[in-house]
C-alpha positions, 0 to 999 in steps of 0.5 A, spaced: 641 310 850 641 316 855 640 315 862 634 317 865 637 320 871 642 324 866 636 327 862 633 329 869 639 332 872 642 335 865 635 337 861 638 344 858 645 340 856 641 334 853 637 339 849 643 343 847 647 337 844 641 334 841 640 340 837 647 339 834 644 333 831 638 337 829 633 333 833 629 338 837 628 334 844 625 340 848 618 337 848 621 330 849 625 332 855 619 336 858 615 330 858 621 326 861 621 331 867 613 331 868 613 324 868 619 323 873 615 328 878 609 324 877 612 318 878 615 321 884 609 323 887 606 316 886 611 313 889 611 318 895 603 316 896 604 309 895 609 309 900 605 313 905 599 308 904 604 302 905 606 305 912 599 307 914 597 300 912 603 297 916 601 301 922 594 299 922 596 291 921 599 292 928 593 296 931 588 290 929 592 285 932 592 289 939 585 291 938 583 283 937 587 282 943 583 287 947 577 284 945 575 290 941 573 286 935 568 292 932 574 297 932 579 291 929 573 290 923 573 298 922 581 298 921 581 292 917 576 295 912 581 301 912 586 296 910 582 294 904 581 301 901 589 302 902 591 296 899 586 298 893 590 305 893 597 301 893 595 297 887 592 303 883 599 307 885 603 301 883 599 300 876 600 308 875 608 307 877 609 301 872 605 305 866 609 311 867 616 307 867 613 304 860 612 311 858 619 313 860 622 307 857 618 309 850 621 316 850 628 314 852 629 309 846 626 315 841 632 320 844 639 319 840 645 319 843 649 326 844 654 328 839 661 329 842 664 336 843 668 335 837 662 334 832 661 340 827 655 343 826 651 342 819 645 338 816 648 334 810 654 330 808 656 336 804 658 339 811 662 334 813 669 336 815 675 333 811 680 332 816 685 327 812 687 326 805 692 321 802 694 317 797 696 318 790 691 319 784 691 314 779 693 316 771 688 312 767 689 309 760 685 312 755 678 309 754 678 307 761 671 304 764 667 304 770 667 298 774 661 295 772 663 295 765 670 292 767 666 286 771 663 284 765 669 285 760 673 280 765 667 276 767 668 278 774 661 280 777 654 278 774 649 283 776 643 280 771 644 273 774 643 276 781 637 279 779 634 272 776 636 269 782 634 274 787 633 281 785 637 287 784 642 288 789 645 281 790 650 280 785 654 274 783 661 274 783 665 269 778 672 266 777 677 272 779 671 276 782 670 271 787 677 270 788 678 277 789 672 277 794 676 272 798 682 275 798 680 281 801 676 278 806 682 274 808 687 280 808 683 284 812 682 278 817 689 277 817 691 284 818 686 285 824 689 279 827 696 282 827 693 288 830 691 284 836 683 283 834 680 276 836 677 273 830 670 271 831 665 268 827 658 270 829 651 268 826 648 272 821 641 273 824 639 276 831 633 276 835 630 282 837 634 283 844 640 284 840 637 289 835 635 293 840 642 292 844 646 296 839 640 301 837 638 298 830 631 297 833 626 300 833 630 306 830 632 302 823 627 296 823 625 298 816 632 297 813 633 290 816 630 284 813 625 281 818 623 273 819 617 274 822 615 267 824 621 266 828 622 273 830 629 274 827 633 279 823 638 278 818 644 282 820 646 289 817 653 289 820 657 284 824 657 290 829 650 287 832 652 280 833 659 281 836 657 287 840 651 283 843 656 278 845 657 282 851 650 284 853 648 283 860 656 282 861 660 285 867 668 285 864 674 286 868 677 293 868 684 290 867 681 286 860 680 293 857 680 294 851 677 288 848 678 288 841 674 283 836 674 282 829 669 278 825 667 277 817 660 277 815 655 278 810 651 284 811 644 285 809 640 291 808 634 293 805 636 300 803 629 302 802 629 309 798 635 309 795 635 310 787 639 314 782 646 313 779 649 312 786 646 305 786 649 302 780 654 297 780 657 295 786 655 302 789 649 300 793 647 293 795 642 289 799 647 283 800 655 285 801 661 282 805 665 286 810 670 285 816 668 289 822 672 291 828 669 292 835 672 295 841 669 295 849 673 300 852 674 304 859 670 310 858 676 314 860 680 311 854 675 310 849 677 316 845 684 313 845 681 307 842 677 311 837 684 314 834 687 307 834 681 305 830 682 310 825 689 309 824 688 302 823 683 303 818 688 308 815 693 303 814 688 298 810 687 303 805 694 305 804 696 298 803 691 297 798 694 303 794 688 307 794 687 314 794 683 316 801 680 321 805 677 321 812 671 325 814 669 327 821 661 327 820 657 333 822 651 333 827 646 332 821 649 326 818 651 322 824 647 316 826 642 315 831 647 312 836 654 315 835 657 320 839 663 321 834 664 318 827 669 318 822 668 316 815 673 313 810 672 314 802 676 312 797 677 315 790 673 311 784 677 313 778 672 310 773 666 314 776 670 320 778 667 320 785 669 319 792 666 312 795 664 311 802 668 304 805 668 305 812 665 308 818 669 308 825 664 310 831 665 311 838 658 310 841 660 312 848 655 309 853 649 309 849 649 302 846 652 299 853 646 302 857 642 298 852 646 292 853 647 292 860 654 292 859 659 294 864 666 293 867 668 292 874 672 298 877 678 295 880 678 301 885 671 300 888 669 293 885 663 296 883 660 295 876 660 301 871 657 302 864 663 301 859 664 304 852 663 301 845 666 303 839 666 299 832 668 300 825 668 297 818 675 294 816 673 294 811 666 293 807 668 290 800 663 292 795 666 299 794 673 297 795 672 292 789 669 298 785 675 302 786 680 297 785 678 295 779 677 302 776 684 305 779 688 299 777 685 298 770 691 298 764 690 296 757 693 289 759 688 288 764 687 289 772 693 289 776 693 286 783 695 290 789 702 287 792 699 286 798 693 281 795 698 277 790 699 272 795 692 271 796 690 272 789 695 267 786 696 272 780 699 279 779 694 281 774 687 279 772 686 278 764 
């Protein structure tokens, strides 16, 4: 979240930058400034009353020594009044702090100066496009038909067991899932990421720390009896490893990777884009997370983008990288690059990864700091994450792009994991 002091010191800059995200912050910033002034006035009055009470306390003792009991009693009555005033000021101060905190969590992260203007996904900038478009055989099919033909994924069985958006992977379909997970984890390890296996449910503090709460509460599956949430991404538990932690600057960047199942309600998602694997309530993903020095977080972002590029290239999928415009960015991000792969059977691009720099936004909520080597003082770190990669649309593209009259070819990098070269 944005620092209240930063908002107070740079009100017009905050308003201007958030306008790029099409968030009108003027009224909210005005409230912050007014509350700050009111809090300062309350603090000054409270401090004045405390100073007066301290002075009276000294005088009361002296008056008793001098035998002036009536004057001492009057002074004591004044201290009772002052104590009540101080209590009221303290209550007002706490109330103002609570109001400021409420405003603070409602304000999105500031977009980087690299973020283009625009309102929708149509305004995102294509910065890179690579790979070779496949030539499909006559009578090619979308992935949901291929999944049925080769008995790889049973969507109806998932509906029976749970509901729509919870497919059952079978045979080579299940092996392909496992192959991709292992391939992505092995690649992450080779790139210097420490693999962790996090919990799939988190508490409210963890959801708040990475910005899912209160912003995306309606999109998360909630276990109200226990106050726990099913994770929408491994970003949440992995980043929270560092909540309330001070790391050494010499250890930065800290690179972590994790596989997890992900759970998303996807409320309000309807239409053709939800067919097959295009949009699920439960899916598998490997996530990479970095804790970086503020001076080098954009270097880290560029490295992460290059790394995800190698994954889609090794899978032989046509891809493009988009820099998201202000209107299409998340609440927490300062700069995001989306990866899309070509879905030949559907004739459309499918998003498979978002790689984002959150700068200090999450770290402020997490109280994640690093100890500066020169001053030895704790400073707020930067956090970044990216999908590397999300499986459903990767699987959809692999099935469609690698289909042949004889079966579905397996990309060379996955053959050792699958134990076969073609799915028949």
